[in-house]
PDB file with one MODEL, atoms N, CA, C and O in Angstrom:
MODEL        1
ATOM      1  N   UNK A   1      12.019   3.918  -2.099  1.00  0.00           N
ATOM      2  CA  UNK A   1      11.551   2.616  -1.677  1.00  0.00           C
ATOM      3  C   UNK A   1      10.130   2.405  -2.198  1.00  0.00           C
ATOM      4  O   UNK A   1       9.286   3.295  -2.092  1.00  0.00           O
ATOM      5  N   UNK A   2       9.878   1.260  -2.743  1.00  0.00           N
ATOM      6  CA  UNK A   2       8.576   0.921  -3.318  1.00  0.00           C
ATOM      7  C   UNK A   2       7.739   0.208  -2.265  1.00  0.00           C
ATOM      8  O   UNK A   2       8.235  -0.689  -1.582  1.00  0.00           O
ATOM      9  N   UNK A   3       6.486   0.594  -2.129  1.00  0.00           N
ATOM     10  CA  UNK A   3       5.577  -0.080  -1.203  1.00  0.00           C
ATOM     11  C   UNK A   3       4.661  -0.976  -2.022  1.00  0.00           C
ATOM     12  O   UNK A   3       3.948  -0.510  -2.910  1.00  0.00           O
ATOM     13  N   UNK A   4       4.687  -2.254  -1.717  1.00  0.00           N
ATOM     14  CA  UNK A   4       3.844  -3.230  -2.393  1.00  0.00           C
ATOM     15  C   UNK A   4       2.869  -3.766  -1.366  1.00  0.00           C
ATOM     16  O   UNK A   4       3.288  -4.226  -0.303  1.00  0.00           O
ATOM     17  N   UNK A   5       1.596  -3.719  -1.653  1.00  0.00           N
ATOM     18  CA  UNK A   5       0.586  -4.229  -0.729  1.00  0.00           C
ATOM     19  C   UNK A   5       0.494  -5.739  -0.899  1.00  0.00           C
ATOM     20  O   UNK A   5       0.180  -6.225  -1.986  1.00  0.00           O
ATOM     21  N   UNK A   6       0.766  -6.478   0.165  1.00  0.00           N
ATOM     22  CA  UNK A   6       0.706  -7.930   0.107  1.00  0.00           C
ATOM     23  C   UNK A   6      -0.751  -8.371   0.126  1.00  0.00           C
ATOM     24  O   UNK A   6      -1.524  -7.938   0.981  1.00  0.00           O
ATOM     25  N   UNK A   7      -1.114  -9.205  -0.787  1.00  0.00           N
ATOM     26  CA  UNK A   7      -2.494  -9.679  -0.879  1.00  0.00           C
ATOM     27  C   UNK A   7      -2.543 -10.999  -1.603  1.00  0.00           C
ATOM     28  O   UNK A   7      -1.580 -11.765  -1.555  1.00  0.00           O
ATOM     29  N   UNK A   8      -3.657 -11.289  -2.282  1.00  0.00           N
ATOM     30  CA  UNK A   8      -3.848 -12.581  -2.924  1.00  0.00           C
ATOM     31  C   UNK A   8      -2.734 -12.932  -3.907  1.00  0.00           C
ATOM     32  O   UNK A   8      -2.356 -14.098  -4.015  1.00  0.00           O
ATOM     33  N   UNK A   9      -2.208 -11.947  -4.621  1.00  0.00           N
ATOM     34  CA  UNK A   9      -1.173 -12.259  -5.611  1.00  0.00           C
ATOM     35  C   UNK A   9       0.128 -12.703  -4.955  1.00  0.00           C
ATOM     36  O   UNK A   9       0.955 -13.335  -5.613  1.00  0.00           O
ATOM     37  N   UNK A  10       0.330 -12.393  -3.685  1.00  0.00           N
ATOM     38  CA  UNK A  10       1.552 -12.785  -2.984  1.00  0.00           C
ATOM     39  C   UNK A  10       1.351 -14.027  -2.118  1.00  0.00           C
ATOM     40  O   UNK A  10       2.264 -14.434  -1.400  1.00  0.00           O
ATOM     41  N   UNK A  11       0.181 -14.623  -2.178  1.00  0.00           N
ATOM     42  CA  UNK A  11      -0.140 -15.725  -1.273  1.00  0.00           C
ATOM     43  C   UNK A  11      -0.087 -17.093  -1.927  1.00  0.00           C
ATOM     44  O   UNK A  11      -0.681 -18.039  -1.410  1.00  0.00           O
ATOM     45  N   UNK A  12       0.604 -17.225  -3.044  1.00  0.00           N
ATOM     46  CA  UNK A  12       0.620 -18.508  -3.736  1.00  0.00           C
ATOM     47  C   UNK A  12       1.662 -19.469  -3.194  1.00  0.00           C
ATOM     48  O   UNK A  12       1.822 -20.564  -3.735  1.00  0.00           O
ATOM     49  N   UNK A  13       2.378 -19.092  -2.139  1.00  0.00           N
ATOM     50  CA  UNK A  13       3.328 -19.998  -1.504  1.00  0.00           C
ATOM     51  C   UNK A  13       4.679 -20.075  -2.181  1.00  0.00           C
ATOM     52  O   UNK A  13       5.563 -20.787  -1.704  1.00  0.00           O
ATOM     53  N   UNK A  14       4.862 -19.364  -3.279  1.00  0.00           N
ATOM     54  CA  UNK A  14       6.155 -19.357  -3.955  1.00  0.00           C
ATOM     55  C   UNK A  14       7.001 -18.228  -3.409  1.00  0.00           C
ATOM     56  O   UNK A  14       6.485 -17.191  -2.991  1.00  0.00           O
ATOM     57  N   UNK A  15       8.315 -18.441  -3.418  1.00  0.00           N
ATOM     58  CA  UNK A  15       9.217 -17.386  -2.972  1.00  0.00           C
ATOM     59  C   UNK A  15       9.291 -16.289  -4.021  1.00  0.00           C
ATOM     60  O   UNK A  15       9.371 -16.554  -5.221  1.00  0.00           O
ATOM     61  N   UNK A  16       9.264 -15.061  -3.546  1.00  0.00           N
ATOM     62  CA  UNK A  16       9.466 -13.899  -4.398  1.00  0.00           C
ATOM     63  C   UNK A  16      10.869 -13.391  -4.125  1.00  0.00           C
ATOM     64  O   UNK A  16      11.215 -13.109  -2.978  1.00  0.00           O
ATOM     65  N   UNK A  17      11.675 -13.273  -5.163  1.00  0.00           N
ATOM     66  CA  UNK A  17      13.012 -12.714  -5.009  1.00  0.00           C
ATOM     67  C   UNK A  17      12.870 -11.198  -4.992  1.00  0.00           C
ATOM     68  O   UNK A  17      12.390 -10.606  -5.959  1.00  0.00           O
ATOM     69  N   UNK A  18      13.283 -10.572  -3.904  1.00  0.00           N
ATOM     70  CA  UNK A  18      13.108  -9.135  -3.717  1.00  0.00           C
ATOM     71  C   UNK A  18      14.474  -8.480  -3.602  1.00  0.00           C
ATOM     72  O   UNK A  18      15.159  -8.673  -2.598  1.00  0.00           O
ATOM     73  N   UNK A  19      14.893  -7.707  -4.607  1.00  0.00           N
ATOM     74  CA  UNK A  19      16.179  -7.019  -4.489  1.00  0.00           C
ATOM     75  C   UNK A  19      16.115  -5.884  -3.467  1.00  0.00           C
ATOM     76  O   UNK A  19      17.079  -5.637  -2.742  1.00  0.00           O
ATOM     77  N   UNK A  20      14.968  -5.195  -3.416  1.00  0.00           N
ATOM     78  CA  UNK A  20      14.771  -4.105  -2.463  1.00  0.00           C
ATOM     79  C   UNK A  20      13.318  -3.661  -2.537  1.00  0.00           C
ATOM     80  O   UNK A  20      12.794  -3.423  -3.625  1.00  0.00           O
ATOM     81  N   UNK A  21      12.669  -3.550  -1.392  1.00  0.00           N
ATOM     82  CA  UNK A  21      11.290  -3.098  -1.406  1.00  0.00           C
ATOM     83  C   UNK A  21      10.643  -3.195  -0.048  1.00  0.00           C
ATOM     84  O   UNK A  21      11.254  -3.662   0.914  1.00  0.00           O
ATOM     85  N   UNK A  22       9.407  -2.750   0.027  1.00  0.00           N
ATOM     86  CA  UNK A  22       8.630  -2.792   1.258  1.00  0.00           C
ATOM     87  C   UNK A  22       7.293  -3.462   0.991  1.00  0.00           C
ATOM     88  O   UNK A  22       6.697  -3.297  -0.074  1.00  0.00           O
ATOM     89  N   UNK A  23       6.841  -4.212   1.966  1.00  0.00           N
ATOM     90  CA  UNK A  23       5.541  -4.857   1.890  1.00  0.00           C
ATOM     91  C   UNK A  23       4.722  -4.400   3.076  1.00  0.00           C
ATOM     92  O   UNK A  23       5.182  -4.461   4.216  1.00  0.00           O
ATOM     93  N   UNK A  24       3.502  -3.939   2.811  1.00  0.00           N
ATOM     94  CA  UNK A  24       2.598  -3.540   3.888  1.00  0.00           C
ATOM     95  C   UNK A  24       1.492  -4.579   3.996  1.00  0.00           C
ATOM     96  O   UNK A  24       0.850  -4.911   2.999  1.00  0.00           O
ATOM     97  N   UNK A  25       1.268  -5.091   5.192  1.00  0.00           N
ATOM     98  CA  UNK A  25       0.279  -6.134   5.406  1.00  0.00           C
ATOM     99  C   UNK A  25      -1.123  -5.537   5.492  1.00  0.00           C
ATOM    100  O   UNK A  25      -1.363  -4.596   6.249  1.00  0.00           O
ATOM    101  N   UNK A  26      -2.037  -6.091   4.716  1.00  0.00           N
ATOM    102  CA  UNK A  26      -3.436  -5.676   4.787  1.00  0.00           C
ATOM    103  C   UNK A  26      -4.196  -6.496   5.811  1.00  0.00           C
ATOM    104  O   UNK A  26      -5.260  -6.089   6.277  1.00  0.00           O
ATOM    105  N   UNK A  27      -3.651  -7.647   6.158  1.00  0.00           N
ATOM    106  CA  UNK A  27      -4.267  -8.536   7.140  1.00  0.00           C
ATOM    107  C   UNK A  27      -3.144  -9.302   7.827  1.00  0.00           C
ATOM    108  O   UNK A  27      -1.998  -9.266   7.380  1.00  0.00           O
ATOM    109  N   UNK A  28      -3.475  -9.995   8.916  1.00  0.00           N
ATOM    110  CA  UNK A  28      -2.469 -10.794   9.600  1.00  0.00           C
ATOM    111  C   UNK A  28      -1.967 -11.891   8.664  1.00  0.00           C
ATOM    112  O   UNK A  28      -2.759 -12.569   8.009  1.00  0.00           O
ATOM    113  N   UNK A  29      -0.644 -12.060   8.606  1.00  0.00           N
ATOM    114  CA  UNK A  29      -0.045 -13.040   7.696  1.00  0.00           C
ATOM    115  C   UNK A  29       1.199 -13.657   8.315  1.00  0.00           C
ATOM    116  O   UNK A  29       1.822 -13.085   9.209  1.00  0.00           O
ATOM    117  N   UNK A  30       1.542 -14.837   7.818  1.00  0.00           N
ATOM    118  CA  UNK A  30       2.810 -15.473   8.157  1.00  0.00           C
ATOM    119  C   UNK A  30       3.784 -15.166   7.027  1.00  0.00           C
ATOM    120  O   UNK A  30       3.472 -15.365   5.853  1.00  0.00           O
ATOM    121  N   UNK A  31       4.973 -14.678   7.394  1.00  0.00           N
ATOM    122  CA  UNK A  31       6.004 -14.373   6.409  1.00  0.00           C
ATOM    123  C   UNK A  31       7.185 -15.298   6.645  1.00  0.00           C
ATOM    124  O   UNK A  31       7.629 -15.486   7.778  1.00  0.00           O
ATOM    125  N   UNK A  32       7.686 -15.871   5.565  1.00  0.00           N
ATOM    126  CA  UNK A  32       8.916 -16.648   5.622  1.00  0.00           C
ATOM    127  C   UNK A  32       9.964 -15.876   4.840  1.00  0.00           C
ATOM    128  O   UNK A  32       9.727 -15.469   3.703  1.00  0.00           O
ATOM    129  N   UNK A  33      11.142 -15.675   5.463  1.00  0.00           N
ATOM    130  CA  UNK A  33      12.188 -14.849   4.857  1.00  0.00           C
ATOM    131  C   UNK A  33      13.534 -15.544   4.952  1.00  0.00           C
ATOM    132  O   UNK A  33      13.864 -16.180   5.953  1.00  0.00           O
ATOM    133  N   UNK A  34      14.296 -15.403   3.885  1.00  0.00           N
ATOM    134  CA  UNK A  34      15.706 -15.792   3.886  1.00  0.00           C
ATOM    135  C   UNK A  34      16.427 -14.782   3.014  1.00  0.00           C
ATOM    136  O   UNK A  34      16.039 -14.564   1.867  1.00  0.00           O
ATOM    137  N   UNK A  35      17.464 -14.168   3.542  1.00  0.00           N
ATOM    138  CA  UNK A  35      18.181 -13.202   2.732  1.00  0.00           C
ATOM    139  C   UNK A  35      19.134 -12.341   3.517  1.00  0.00           C
ATOM    140  O   UNK A  35      19.545 -12.676   4.627  1.00  0.00           O
ATOM    141  N   UNK A  36      19.477 -11.213   2.909  1.00  0.00           N
ATOM    142  CA  UNK A  36      20.486 -10.319   3.449  1.00  0.00           C
ATOM    143  C   UNK A  36      19.969  -9.518   4.649  1.00  0.00           C
ATOM    144  O   UNK A  36      20.604  -9.500   5.704  1.00  0.00           O
ATOM    145  N   UNK A  37      18.806  -8.852   4.486  1.00  0.00           N
ATOM    146  CA  UNK A  37      18.306  -8.034   5.582  1.00  0.00           C
ATOM    147  C   UNK A  37      16.811  -7.746   5.428  1.00  0.00           C
ATOM    148  O   UNK A  37      16.322  -7.504   4.324  1.00  0.00           O
ATOM    149  N   UNK A  38      16.098  -7.778   6.551  1.00  0.00           N
ATOM    150  CA  UNK A  38      14.677  -7.445   6.587  1.00  0.00           C
ATOM    151  C   UNK A  38      14.366  -6.779   7.924  1.00  0.00           C
ATOM    152  O   UNK A  38      14.664  -7.339   8.978  1.00  0.00           O
ATOM    153  N   UNK A  39      13.774  -5.597   7.890  1.00  0.00           N
ATOM    154  CA  UNK A  39      13.309  -4.904   9.092  1.00  0.00           C
ATOM    155  C   UNK A  39      11.794  -4.941   9.106  1.00  0.00           C
ATOM    156  O   UNK A  39      11.149  -4.626   8.106  1.00  0.00           O
ATOM    157  N   UNK A  40      11.223  -5.326  10.240  1.00  0.00           N
ATOM    158  CA  UNK A  40       9.768  -5.344  10.401  1.00  0.00           C
ATOM    159  C   UNK A  40       9.397  -4.226  11.373  1.00  0.00           C
ATOM    160  O   UNK A  40       9.933  -4.147  12.478  1.00  0.00           O
ATOM    161  N   UNK A  41       8.470  -3.362  10.944  1.00  0.00           N
ATOM    162  CA  UNK A  41       8.021  -2.257  11.792  1.00  0.00           C
ATOM    163  C   UNK A  41       6.498  -2.296  11.900  1.00  0.00           C
ATOM    164  O   UNK A  41       5.809  -2.828  11.030  1.00  0.00           O
ATOM    165  N   UNK A  42       5.992  -1.720  12.994  1.00  0.00           N
ATOM    166  CA  UNK A  42       4.542  -1.683  13.174  1.00  0.00           C
ATOM    167  C   UNK A  42       3.937  -0.529  12.381  1.00  0.00           C
ATOM    168  O   UNK A  42       4.641   0.158  11.641  1.00  0.00           O
ATOM    169  N   UNK A  43       2.640  -0.319  12.535  1.00  0.00           N
ATOM    170  CA  UNK A  43       1.943   0.699  11.740  1.00  0.00           C
ATOM    171  C   UNK A  43       2.392   2.123  12.072  1.00  0.00           C
ATOM    172  O   UNK A  43       2.146   3.044  11.293  1.00  0.00           O
ATOM    173  N   UNK A  44       3.050   2.315  13.225  1.00  0.00           N
ATOM    174  CA  UNK A  44       3.578   3.629  13.600  1.00  0.00           C
ATOM    175  C   UNK A  44       5.043   3.807  13.188  1.00  0.00           C
ATOM    176  O   UNK A  44       5.630   4.865  13.413  1.00  0.00           O
ATOM    177  N   UNK A  45       5.624   2.776  12.589  1.00  0.00           N
ATOM    178  CA  UNK A  45       7.010   2.848  12.159  1.00  0.00           C
ATOM    179  C   UNK A  45       8.022   2.435  13.218  1.00  0.00           C
ATOM    180  O   UNK A  45       9.227   2.596  13.025  1.00  0.00           O
ATOM    181  N   UNK A  46       7.536   1.901  14.341  1.00  0.00           N
ATOM    182  CA  UNK A  46       8.428   1.446  15.405  1.00  0.00           C
ATOM    183  C   UNK A  46       8.894   0.018  15.145  1.00  0.00           C
ATOM    184  O   UNK A  46       8.129  -0.813  14.656  1.00  0.00           O
ATOM    185  N   UNK A  47      10.144  -0.258  15.471  1.00  0.00           N
ATOM    186  CA  UNK A  47      10.696  -1.600  15.283  1.00  0.00           C
ATOM    187  C   UNK A  47       9.916  -2.612  16.117  1.00  0.00           C
ATOM    188  O   UNK A  47       9.558  -2.345  17.264  1.00  0.00           O
ATOM    189  N   UNK A  48       9.659  -3.782  15.520  1.00  0.00           N
ATOM    190  CA  UNK A  48       8.972  -4.876  16.197  1.00  0.00           C
ATOM    191  C   UNK A  48      10.034  -5.762  16.840  1.00  0.00           C
ATOM    192  O   UNK A  48      11.011  -6.104  16.174  1.00  0.00           O
ATOM    193  N   UNK A  49       9.884  -6.151  18.118  1.00  0.00           N
ATOM    194  CA  UNK A  49      10.865  -7.039  18.746  1.00  0.00           C
ATOM    195  C   UNK A  49      11.068  -8.313  17.926  1.00  0.00           C
ATOM    196  O   UNK A  49      10.102  -8.964  17.529  1.00  0.00           O
ATOM    197  N   UNK A  50      12.316  -8.658  17.680  1.00  0.00           N
ATOM    198  CA  UNK A  50      12.624  -9.838  16.868  1.00  0.00           C
ATOM    199  C   UNK A  50      12.429  -9.615  15.385  1.00  0.00           C
ATOM    200  O   UNK A  50      12.442 -10.569  14.607  1.00  0.00           O
ATOM    201  N   UNK A  51      12.248  -8.368  14.981  1.00  0.00           N
ATOM    202  CA  UNK A  51      11.929  -8.054  13.595  1.00  0.00           C
ATOM    203  C   UNK A  51      13.084  -7.585  12.741  1.00  0.00           C
ATOM    204  O   UNK A  51      12.869  -7.080  11.639  1.00  0.00           O
ATOM    205  N   UNK A  52      14.311  -7.739  13.227  1.00  0.00           N
ATOM    206  CA  UNK A  52      15.470  -7.419  12.401  1.00  0.00           C
ATOM    207  C   UNK A  52      16.132  -8.720  11.992  1.00  0.00           C
ATOM    208  O   UNK A  52      16.843  -9.347  12.777  1.00  0.00           O
ATOM    209  N   UNK A  53      15.888  -9.116  10.749  1.00  0.00           N
ATOM    210  CA  UNK A  53      16.366 -10.407  10.257  1.00  0.00           C
ATOM    211  C   UNK A  53      17.563 -10.207   9.339  1.00  0.00           C
ATOM    212  O   UNK A  53      17.590  -9.283   8.525  1.00  0.00           O
ATOM    213  N   UNK A  54      18.554 -11.086   9.480  1.00  0.00           N
ATOM    214  CA  UNK A  54      19.745 -11.035   8.634  1.00  0.00           C
ATOM    215  C   UNK A  54      20.076 -12.441   8.149  1.00  0.00           C
ATOM    216  O   UNK A  54      19.377 -13.402   8.472  1.00  0.00           O
ATOM    217  N   UNK A  55      21.142 -12.548   7.376  1.00  0.00           N
ATOM    218  CA  UNK A  55      21.586 -13.851   6.881  1.00  0.00           C
ATOM    219  C   UNK A  55      21.840 -14.835   8.013  1.00  0.00           C
ATOM    220  O   UNK A  55      21.625 -16.037   7.856  1.00  0.00           O
ATOM    221  N   UNK A  56      22.295 -14.332   9.149  1.00  0.00           N
ATOM    222  CA  UNK A  56      22.595 -15.201  10.289  1.00  0.00           C
ATOM    223  C   UNK A  56      21.357 -15.948  10.782  1.00  0.00           C
ATOM    224  O   UNK A  56      21.475 -17.013  11.388  1.00  0.00           O
ATOM    225  N   UNK A  57      20.172 -15.395  10.524  1.00  0.00           N
ATOM    226  CA  UNK A  57      18.926 -16.025  10.981  1.00  0.00           C
ATOM    227  C   UNK A  57      18.500 -17.187  10.092  1.00  0.00           C
ATOM    228  O   UNK A  57      17.653 -17.987  10.491  1.00  0.00           O
ATOM    229  N   UNK A  58      19.072 -17.293   8.895  1.00  0.00           N
ATOM    230  CA  UNK A  58      18.692 -18.359   7.977  1.00  0.00           C
ATOM    231  C   UNK A  58      17.231 -18.232   7.559  1.00  0.00           C
ATOM    232  O   UNK A  58      16.702 -17.126   7.455  1.00  0.00           O
ATOM    233  N   UNK A  59      16.593 -19.353   7.323  1.00  0.00           N
ATOM    234  CA  UNK A  59      15.178 -19.375   6.944  1.00  0.00           C
ATOM    235  C   UNK A  59      14.359 -19.086   8.203  1.00  0.00           C
ATOM    236  O   UNK A  59      14.415 -19.844   9.171  1.00  0.00           O
ATOM    237  N   UNK A  60      13.607 -17.998   8.187  1.00  0.00           N
ATOM    238  CA  UNK A  60      12.910 -17.514   9.379  1.00  0.00           C
ATOM    239  C   UNK A  60      11.454 -17.238   9.070  1.00  0.00           C
ATOM    240  O   UNK A  60      11.117 -16.737   7.998  1.00  0.00           O
ATOM    241  N   UNK A  61      10.583 -17.574  10.031  1.00  0.00           N
ATOM    242  CA  UNK A  61       9.160 -17.304   9.882  1.00  0.00           C
ATOM    243  C   UNK A  61       8.715 -16.345  10.974  1.00  0.00           C
ATOM    244  O   UNK A  61       9.078 -16.509  12.139  1.00  0.00           O
ATOM    245  N   UNK A  62       7.935 -15.353  10.599  1.00  0.00           N
ATOM    246  CA  UNK A  62       7.377 -14.389  11.547  1.00  0.00           C
ATOM    247  C   UNK A  62       5.894 -14.204  11.256  1.00  0.00           C
ATOM    248  O   UNK A  62       5.458 -14.281  10.107  1.00  0.00           O
ATOM    249  N   UNK A  63       5.130 -13.958  12.311  1.00  0.00           N
ATOM    250  CA  UNK A  63       3.715 -13.636  12.181  1.00  0.00           C
ATOM    251  C   UNK A  63       3.609 -12.111  12.165  1.00  0.00           C
ATOM    252  O   UNK A  63       4.067 -11.438  13.089  1.00  0.00           O
ATOM    253  N   UNK A  64       3.003 -11.576  11.111  1.00  0.00           N
ATOM    254  CA  UNK A  64       2.886 -10.131  10.937  1.00  0.00           C
ATOM    255  C   UNK A  64       1.430  -9.707  11.061  1.00  0.00           C
ATOM    256  O   UNK A  64       0.539 -10.353  10.510  1.00  0.00           O
ATOM    257  N   UNK A  65       1.195  -8.636  11.774  1.00  0.00           N
ATOM    258  CA  UNK A  65      -0.162  -8.118  11.960  1.00  0.00           C
ATOM    259  C   UNK A  65      -0.497  -7.120  10.865  1.00  0.00           C
ATOM    260  O   UNK A  65       0.389  -6.534  10.244  1.00  0.00           O
ATOM    261  N   UNK A  66      -1.782  -6.940  10.641  1.00  0.00           N
ATOM    262  CA  UNK A  66      -2.233  -5.944   9.659  1.00  0.00           C
ATOM    263  C   UNK A  66      -1.631  -4.589  10.001  1.00  0.00           C
ATOM    264  O   UNK A  66      -1.634  -4.171  11.159  1.00  0.00           O
ATOM    265  N   UNK A  67      -1.113  -3.906   8.982  1.00  0.00           N
ATOM    266  CA  UNK A  67      -0.492  -2.603   9.174  1.00  0.00           C
ATOM    267  C   UNK A  67       1.015  -2.656   9.323  1.00  0.00           C
ATOM    268  O   UNK A  67       1.687  -1.638   9.158  1.00  0.00           O
ATOM    269  N   UNK A  68       1.565  -3.835   9.636  1.00  0.00           N
ATOM    270  CA  UNK A  68       3.022  -3.968   9.724  1.00  0.00           C
ATOM    271  C   UNK A  68       3.638  -3.807   8.336  1.00  0.00           C
ATOM    272  O   UNK A  68       2.996  -4.074   7.321  1.00  0.00           O
ATOM    273  N   UNK A  69       4.890  -3.368   8.313  1.00  0.00           N
ATOM    274  CA  UNK A  69       5.639  -3.267   7.061  1.00  0.00           C
ATOM    275  C   UNK A  69       6.944  -4.035   7.179  1.00  0.00           C
ATOM    276  O   UNK A  69       7.578  -4.054   8.234  1.00  0.00           O
ATOM    277  N   UNK A  70       7.329  -4.657   6.098  1.00  0.00           N
ATOM    278  CA  UNK A  70       8.617  -5.346   5.990  1.00  0.00           C
ATOM    279  C   UNK A  70       9.450  -4.575   4.986  1.00  0.00           C
ATOM    280  O   UNK A  70       9.063  -4.440   3.825  1.00  0.00           O
ATOM    281  N   UNK A  71      10.588  -4.072   5.426  1.00  0.00           N
ATOM    282  CA  UNK A  71      11.516  -3.371   4.544  1.00  0.00           C
ATOM    283  C   UNK A  71      12.647  -4.354   4.234  1.00  0.00           C
ATOM    284  O   UNK A  71      13.436  -4.707   5.110  1.00  0.00           O
ATOM    285  N   UNK A  72      12.711  -4.784   2.990  1.00  0.00           N
ATOM    286  CA  UNK A  72      13.643  -5.838   2.598  1.00  0.00           C
ATOM    287  C   UNK A  72      14.761  -5.266   1.736  1.00  0.00           C
ATOM    288  O   UNK A  72      14.527  -4.498   0.803  1.00  0.00           O
ATOM    289  N   UNK A  73      15.981  -5.663   2.079  1.00  0.00           N
ATOM    290  CA  UNK A  73      17.143  -5.332   1.281  1.00  0.00           C
ATOM    291  C   UNK A  73      17.755  -6.663   0.857  1.00  0.00           C
ATOM    292  O   UNK A  73      18.620  -7.200   1.548  1.00  0.00           O
ATOM    293  N   UNK A  74      17.314  -7.183  -0.260  1.00  0.00           N
ATOM    294  CA  UNK A  74      17.776  -8.425  -0.860  1.00  0.00           C
ATOM    295  C   UNK A  74      17.385  -9.657  -0.053  1.00  0.00           C
ATOM    296  O   UNK A  74      17.900  -9.896   1.039  1.00  0.00           O
ATOM    297  N   UNK A  75      16.478 -10.417  -0.607  1.00  0.00           N
ATOM    298  CA  UNK A  75      16.065 -11.649   0.029  1.00  0.00           C
ATOM    299  C   UNK A  75      14.969 -12.346  -0.750  1.00  0.00           C
ATOM    300  O   UNK A  75      14.514 -11.870  -1.790  1.00  0.00           O
ATOM    301  N   UNK A  76      14.558 -13.481  -0.224  1.00  0.00           N
ATOM    302  CA  UNK A  76      13.442 -14.247  -0.775  1.00  0.00           C
ATOM    303  C   UNK A  76      12.373 -14.318   0.304  1.00  0.00           C
ATOM    304  O   UNK A  76      12.674 -14.550   1.475  1.00  0.00           O
ATOM    305  N   UNK A  77      11.125 -14.116  -0.098  1.00  0.00           N
ATOM    306  CA  UNK A  77      10.053 -14.008   0.878  1.00  0.00           C
ATOM    307  C   UNK A  77       8.776 -14.666   0.362  1.00  0.00           C
ATOM    308  O   UNK A  77       8.493 -14.642  -0.835  1.00  0.00           O
ATOM    309  N   UNK A  78       8.010 -15.255   1.281  1.00  0.00           N
ATOM    310  CA  UNK A  78       6.660 -15.734   0.975  1.00  0.00           C
ATOM    311  C   UNK A  78       5.713 -15.166   2.034  1.00  0.00           C
ATOM    312  O   UNK A  78       6.121 -14.866   3.156  1.00  0.00           O
ATOM    313  N   UNK A  79       4.459 -15.029   1.659  1.00  0.00           N
ATOM    314  CA  UNK A  79       3.416 -14.601   2.583  1.00  0.00           C
ATOM    315  C   UNK A  79       2.268 -15.587   2.502  1.00  0.00           C
ATOM    316  O   UNK A  79       1.895 -16.021   1.412  1.00  0.00           O
ATOM    317  N   UNK A  80       1.702 -15.948   3.657  1.00  0.00           N
ATOM    318  CA  UNK A  80       0.523 -16.810   3.703  1.00  0.00           C
ATOM    319  C   UNK A  80      -0.420 -16.260   4.739  1.00  0.00           C
ATOM    320  O   UNK A  80       0.003 -15.719   5.761  1.00  0.00           O
ATOM    321  N   UNK A  81      -1.709 -16.401   4.470  1.00  0.00           N
ATOM    322  CA  UNK A  81      -2.710 -15.970   5.456  1.00  0.00           C
ATOM    323  C   UNK A  81      -2.507 -16.789   6.732  1.00  0.00           C
ATOM    324  O   UNK A  81      -2.254 -17.993   6.700  1.00  0.00           O
ATOM    325  N   UNK A  82      -2.629 -16.093   7.833  1.00  0.00           N
ATOM    326  CA  UNK A  82      -2.454 -16.735   9.125  1.00  0.00           C
ATOM    327  C   UNK A  82      -3.818 -16.881   9.779  1.00  0.00           C
ATOM    328  O   UNK A  82      -4.529 -15.895   9.974  1.00  0.00           O
ATOM    329  N   UNK A  83      -4.176 -18.095  10.112  1.00  0.00           N
ATOM    330  CA  UNK A  83      -5.471 -18.351  10.739  1.00  0.00           C
ATOM    331  C   UNK A  83      -5.255 -18.655  12.198  1.00  0.00           C
ATOM    332  O   UNK A  83      -4.464 -19.528  12.556  1.00  0.00           O
ATOM    333  N   UNK A  84      -5.965 -17.927  13.042  1.00  0.00           N
ATOM    334  CA  UNK A  84      -5.825 -18.098  14.490  1.00  0.00           C
ATOM    335  C   UNK A  84      -6.525 -19.340  14.940  1.00  0.00           C
ATOM    336  O   UNK A  84      -6.520 -19.656  16.130  1.00  0.00           O
TER     337      UNK A  84
ENDMDL
END
C-alpha cells in the first residue's frame, strides 16, 4: 500500500481517480469520496465512526483530522482545507 501525504498538490478541488492507496492528513481537511471502498482510521489505526464508505454511500463528505488516514480501494476523491 502506498502512503501519499495530502497537501497543496491535492487541494485543487479536482477529483483524483485512485485505484488503490492511502492518504495521510497533515492538517484537518474535508474529503469528498465516491467509489468502491474507503476506510478512515485515526492516527493510532483505529476505525473512525462513520468512516467505512462504500458505493452505497454515493457521494460522501467527511471531515478528517490531522493524522487520520484514508485507505482507498478504487474511488474518486478530493481534499480541501477545512476552516473552523
